[in-house]
Each structure stands twice: as C-alpha cells, then as structure tokens.
MIVEX-562086 format. One record per residue: z, x, y of N, C-alpha, C, CB in turn; residue in three letters. Coordinates in steps of 0.05 Angstrom, whole numbers, m for minus. Last residue first. Glycine has a CB too. Layout:
BEGIN
Z,X,Y,Z,X,Y,Z,X,Y,Z,X,Y,ALA
...
//
This chain:
BEGIN
28,m305,20,14,m329,23,m8,m341,8,7,m328,43,SER
93,m268,19,63,m272,17,51,m297,25,55,m268,m10,VAL
131,m211,34,129,m243,33,106,m248,38,146,m259,50,ALA
163,m164,m13,139,m177,6,142,m209,16,110,m174,m13,TYR
208,m119,m34,197,m157,m29,185,m156,m3,227,m185,m27,ALA
210,m62,m65,209,m74,m41,203,m105,m51,186,m60,m19,ALA
226,8,m83,227,m26,m92,221,m46,m61,267,m36,m106,SER
214,77,m91,219,49,m78,212,28,m94,204,44,m54,GLY
220,146,m91,211,122,m111,226,99,m93,223,124,m149,ILE
201,217,m92,213,190,m77,203,167,m95,201,185,m43,ALA
175,253,m109,187,261,m84,207,238,m86,167,262,m56,VAL
150,288,m171,162,264,m166,181,259,m138,179,259,m191,LEU
104,340,m165,132,334,m169,139,295,m154,152,365,m149,VAL
56,352,m156,58,322,m179,85,326,m188,34,321,m211,GLY
44,385,m120,42,394,m144,55,377,m173,54,418,m141,ALA
32,349,m78,13,364,m88,14,379,m118,11,381,m70,ASP
83,299,m85,66,321,m74,50,329,m90,79,341,m65,ASN
89,229,m91,89,254,m102,71,271,m90,84,252,m127,HIS
120,167,m97,111,181,m78,106,212,m95,133,179,m52,LEU
123,97,m121,125,123,m124,111,149,m110,120,123,m144,GLU
143,25,m122,122,54,m109,132,76,m115,119,58,m78,MET
140,m38,m140,156,m4,m142,131,8,m136,172,10,m177,ARG
148,m103,m114,132,m77,m115,151,m52,m117,114,m74,m88,VAL
146,m173,m116,161,m146,m115,142,m124,m121,183,m145,m135,SER
126,m227,m60,121,m204,m85,143,m179,m82,86,m189,m83,ALA
131,m292,m46,147,m266,m46,135,m246,m74,183,m275,m49,ILE
112,m339,m52,122,m332,m27,128,m309,m20,141,m343,m23,LYS
90,m345,m103,82,m359,m82,86,m360,m54,86,m376,m88,GLY
89,m280,m128,93,m311,m135,80,m324,m105,132,m320,m143,GLY
80,m228,m173,57,m241,m146,79,m268,m146,10,m250,m155,LEU
105,m171,m191,109,m204,m192,106,m209,m167,137,m216,m203,ARG
95,m118,m194,114,m125,m212,107,m151,m213,141,m119,m207,MET
44,m83,m167,57,m107,m156,67,m113,m194,31,m136,m135,VAL
51,m15,m154,45,m29,m178,63,m61,m165,60,m10,m212,THR
25,49,m116,38,27,m125,32,6,m144,42,18,m108,ALA
26,112,m101,16,93,m113,39,73,m107,8,99,m142,THR
14,169,m56,33,144,m61,20,120,m79,41,132,m31,ALA
17,235,m43,7,211,m49,25,194,m63,m15,213,m63,SER
13,299,2,29,277,m13,10,249,m14,58,271,4,PHE
3,361,7,m7,343,5,8,320,m12,m28,350,m2,ARG
32,404,5,11,405,29,1,379,32,m14,424,24,LYS
107,408,7,78,407,m3,62,409,20,70,382,m18,GLY
169,372,4,151,393,5,133,400,m7,158,408,4,VAL
212,340,3,185,328,10,171,351,25,186,300,29,GLY
261,349,m47,252,348,m30,223,338,m19,258,364,m27,PRO
268,289,m94,262,318,m92,260,317,m65,237,330,m109,ASN
284,234,m92,284,244,m109,295,278,m106,261,236,m116,LEU
307,184,m51,295,208,m43,304,220,m73,307,223,m11,TYR
295,114,m64,306,132,m73,301,167,m74,305,122,m93,ASP
290,61,m18,280,80,m30,297,102,m36,262,88,m18,VAL
278,m13,m9,291,12,m21,279,34,m24,299,8,m42,ARG
259,m61,28,252,m42,24,281,m25,11,236,m34,49,LEU
243,m127,48,268,m114,35,260,m84,30,277,m131,7,ASP
197,m158,69,230,m170,65,248,m148,69,239,m182,33,ILE
138,m133,101,158,m128,86,186,m146,89,163,m102,90,THR
88,m190,100,110,m175,107,127,m162,94,122,m186,116,GLY
35,m236,116,50,m217,92,62,m202,113,31,m197,67,CYS
3,m270,152,31,m283,139,47,m255,121,21,m316,112,ARG
m36,m246,151,m23,m252,171,5,m253,176,m30,m271,176,THR
m65,m258,103,m59,m224,107,m36,m226,132,m93,m203,119,PHE
m88,m299,107,m63,m303,90,m56,m275,101,m67,m308,54,ARG
m128,m292,152,m116,m307,154,m81,m306,133,m138,m325,150,GLN
m164,m251,120,m156,m242,131,m129,m264,144,m176,m231,142,ALA
m179,m289,72,m161,m269,61,m150,m260,96,m179,m241,38,LEU
m219,m310,106,m206,m334,94,m175,m310,93,m225,m349,55,GLN
m253,m271,121,m239,m286,142,m222,m305,134,m254,m298,159,GLU
m269,m263,71,m255,m243,81,m244,m255,104,m269,m220,86,VAL
m267,m319,24,m285,m298,47,m256,m279,63,m308,m323,80,THR
m242,m332,m42,m244,m335,m14,m252,m316,5,m224,m341,m8,GLU
m235,m326,m98,m255,m349,m85,m260,m342,m56,m241,m380,m87,ASP
m190,m296,m99,m214,m284,m104,m236,m301,m97,m217,m277,m130,ALA
m131,m300,m96,m152,m316,m82,m182,m302,m76,m140,m325,m55,HIS
m114,m251,m127,m109,m294,m130,m126,m306,m119,m82,m313,m114,LYS
m139,m213,m106,m140,m219,m128,m141,m247,m128,m121,m208,m141,GLU
m115,m214,m53,m141,m220,m46,m148,m230,m82,m161,m188,m29,ALA
m56,m206,m65,m73,m231,m56,m93,m234,m58,m73,m237,m38,VAL
m73,m156,m84,m65,m175,m110,m72,m202,m92,m27,m173,m124,ALA
m80,m126,m43,m99,m130,m63,m98,m152,m78,m98,m111,m79,LEU
m24,m137,m10,m50,m147,m4,m78,m149,m23,m55,m133,17,THR
2,m104,m47,3,m135,m42,m18,m152,m36,19,m140,m22,VAL
m11,m59,m35,m13,m70,m65,m11,m100,m65,10,m58,m85,ALA
m9,m43,15,m31,m49,3,m34,m61,m22,m42,m32,2,LEU
51,m45,15,38,m73,28,4,m73,23,46,m74,68,GLY
64,5,m10,65,m20,m24,50,m48,m14,94,m25,m26,GLY
37,34,22,22,31,m7,30,1,m19,34,57,m32,VAL
71,27,61,41,25,61,32,21,40,29,44,69,THR
126,42,41,118,11,39,92,8,50,137,m8,55,ASP
115,99,25,119,77,8,117,51,12,137,79,0,LEU
101,111,77,77,115,61,93,104,32,63,149,62,ALA
150,101,106,133,92,110,100,91,88,135,103,132,THR
191,134,72,193,112,69,168,88,81,218,112,78,ALA
166,189,87,158,178,60,163,156,56,168,189,39,ILE
185,184,140,150,190,136,155,184,104,132,230,148,ALA
232,186,138,216,164,147,193,156,147,218,162,162,GLY
243,237,125,244,210,102,243,188,119,274,207,80,GLY
194,279,132,218,267,138,226,247,120,217,256,162,HIS
184,343,87,179,316,105,202,299,109,159,296,91,LEU
212,406,107,210,380,88,205,357,109,239,375,69,ARG
215,459,127,192,446,128,188,421,115,174,461,122,SER
260,479,131,252,483,110,229,472,111,265,477,93,HIS
280,481,188,290,498,173,276,501,150,315,494,168,MET
266,431,195,253,444,209,263,468,195,255,440,238,TYR
262,362,168,278,385,163,259,414,178,284,387,127,SER
218,331,176,245,327,181,265,351,186,253,313,161,GLY
149,331,202,171,349,187,203,339,200,164,388,196,VAL
107,313,217,121,293,200,144,312,185,98,277,178,LEU
86,342,258,97,323,270,110,307,250,79,309,286,GLU
59,378,228,81,388,237,96,363,247,77,412,257,GLN
42,353,168,34,363,191,63,368,199,16,344,209,ARG
11,343,101,34,348,106,29,361,146,46,371,79,MET
m35,285,89,m27,313,93,m6,324,105,m43,324,102,GLY
m39,236,46,m40,248,71,m26,275,68,m27,229,93,PHE
m62,179,0,m53,204,10,m55,211,39,m66,223,m4,SER
m50,114,m36,m65,135,m6,m46,168,m17,m48,116,45,ILE
m74,75,m78,m70,101,m81,m75,103,m50,m88,118,m104,LYS
m63,11,m124,m69,27,m105,m55,56,m97,m67,11,m86,PRO
m72,m8,m183,m50,8,m176,m67,27,m153,m35,24,m205,GLN
m91,m63,m194,m67,m53,m206,m52,m22,m196,m76,m51,m236,ARG
m130,m55,m154,m106,m75,m154,m90,m63,m166,m108,m102,m165,PRO
m151,0,m123,m150,m14,m148,m128,m32,m147,m148,4,m172,ASP
m171,30,m80,m163,0,m80,m169,m10,m103,m174,m17,m61,LEU
m154,90,m67,m165,78,m88,m152,55,m75,m160,87,m119,THR
m140,127,m18,m158,142,m38,m168,123,m61,m141,169,m51,GLU
m129,120,46,m142,102,23,m155,114,0,m162,84,32,VAL
m96,156,82,m129,153,77,m115,137,46,m155,192,73,LYS
m60,179,144,m59,159,112,m88,151,114,m35,126,109,ILE
m45,199,183,m62,208,174,m62,198,146,m63,232,178,GLY
5,189,218,7,199,197,m9,213,181,13,188,188,MET
m28,160,256,m12,181,268,m7,204,242,18,166,280,LEU
m46,122,232,m66,138,237,m55,162,247,m84,126,252,ARG
14,92,211,m7,99,189,m25,130,203,m32,66,184,ASN
18,77,271,36,100,250,23,111,227,62,86,236,PHE
m18,39,285,m15,67,299,m4,84,287,m4,68,321,PRO
m61,10,241,m35,13,240,m31,47,261,m25,12,202,PHE
m110,19,238,m101,m3,263,m73,m2,259,m113,m37,261,CYS
m131,67,203,m140,54,234,m123,40,251,m160,33,232,GLU
m118,46,147,m123,72,161,m123,76,186,m143,82,155,GLU
m119,m10,142,m91,18,128,m94,41,141,m93,31,91,PHE
m165,m20,163,m134,m34,168,m117,m20,172,m121,m48,148,VAL
m202,2,133,m203,6,162,m168,1,173,m227,m18,177,GLU
m190,m15,86,m188,15,89,m187,17,123,m216,32,74,ARG
m202,m73,88,m176,m60,86,m184,m26,92,m160,m66,54,LEU
m265,m63,97,m241,m77,125,m214,m68,111,m240,m120,131,ARG
m286,m47,51,m281,m32,83,m271,m42,98,m298,m25,98,VAL
m265,m92,19,m250,m64,18,m256,m42,41,m260,m50,m9,GLU
m292,m130,46,m273,m139,42,m257,m109,39,m275,m159,21,LEU
m342,m114,39,m338,m120,61,m312,m114,61,m346,m143,70,ARG
m344,m114,m22,m355,m88,m9,m340,m97,13,m389,m81,m5,ALA
m341,m175,m25,m325,m157,m39,m327,m127,m23,m335,m156,m69,GLN
m394,m188,m14,m368,m194,2,m346,m185,m6,m362,m218,3,GLU
m428,m172,m47,m438,m154,m22,m404,m163,0,m479,m171,m5,GLU
m404,m195,m93,m405,m169,m90,m400,m156,m61,m429,m163,m99,PRO
m373,m256,m77,m398,m244,m84,m395,m213,m83,m421,m254,m64,PRO
m311,m280,m107,m333,m274,m75,m359,m256,m86,m312,m249,m43,ARG
m313,m322,m162,m307,m292,m153,m324,m288,m127,m316,m269,m178,ARG
m283,m381,m169,m314,m370,m168,m301,m342,m155,m341,m390,m145,THR
m237,m410,m228,m244,m403,m192,m262,m385,m193,m218,m390,m171,ARG
m257,m464,m264,m247,m438,m260,m256,m428,m234,m256,m420,m281,PRO
m226,m529,m257,m240,m506,m263,m244,m481,m254,m256,m511,m263,ALA
m170,m557,m294,m176,m548,m266,m203,m532,m273,m151,m529,m251,THR
m152,m588,m336,m171,m602,m321,m176,m592,m296,m164,m627,m319,ASN
m146,m557,m394,m144,m550,m365,m163,m574,m351,m155,m515,m358,SER
m122,m577,m456,m150,m577,m434,m140,m571,m416,m168,m602,m427,MET
//
C-alpha cells in the first residue's frame, strides 16, 4: 500500500489556458517556427502533431523545389520538444501554467539525430512525436515527418533535458 496521496489534476479551465499558451509559444514565440509557418495540429500527449506548408523560403534544392534539410530537422526538433513539454505537463498535472512555465524554461535539446529517407517534396508536411522515456533529467523521443501524400520524409530521435 502506498503512502503517497494521488495527485490532483489541474482544473479544466487551467488545462485550457495551458493549451492556449503552448500553441502560442510553439507557433508564435519561436521566430524560426513562425518563419516556417508551423501550426500545432494536436496537443495529444501520446503523439502531438505539427504541420507547415511548403514555401520558397524553405527550399533546399532550387532545382527540385525540395524542402531544406535544416527545415526538416527543425520540424522534427520542434515536435519532439512539444512532446516533451506535454509529457512534463502530464507528469506534473497538479501544477499551474505558471509553475509549468518555470519547468519548461529548463528544457532543451541535448542531442538530435535525423535520418533523411525521401526527398522533401510536397505542398504540406506534418510531424509527430512519441516520448519513449521520460526520466527525471532526460527524455528520449522518436519523431516522424510525412508529406501530404503520406510519404515518410524523415525520422528522428532526440534526447531532451527536462526538470
């Protein structure tokens, strides 16, 4: 029998406030995310999803109008960071938005690996992530990027510092 009391969940209105704030941060506060046009599609803690449209500024191969490898890596890192943020918010479901914001300032990418599998060709791209392990100091995440035809463009794995 456990002596620890079950944690209380934040109230629904506080959860809604958190979700609004996370969308704002990931879509508007990071200048490069804003440049890429990243939009948060889902805030599902099991597998969040972001998307963005192909634009001239994101072209890496002008001869083939392919997505730049740096844009691919950024999308994977962004969705990985979002997944970790959501996992931390779930782990500390009793904390307010302000308390979580303090935790989030201590999160960051430690290592990122990207495997480019197919050319980044398409009109729209979406990325998903799954937290494989959330430890006390490090989280491990797997990510995927698909084009609008469902082709797997790249996969990634990353380690993130957490608190």
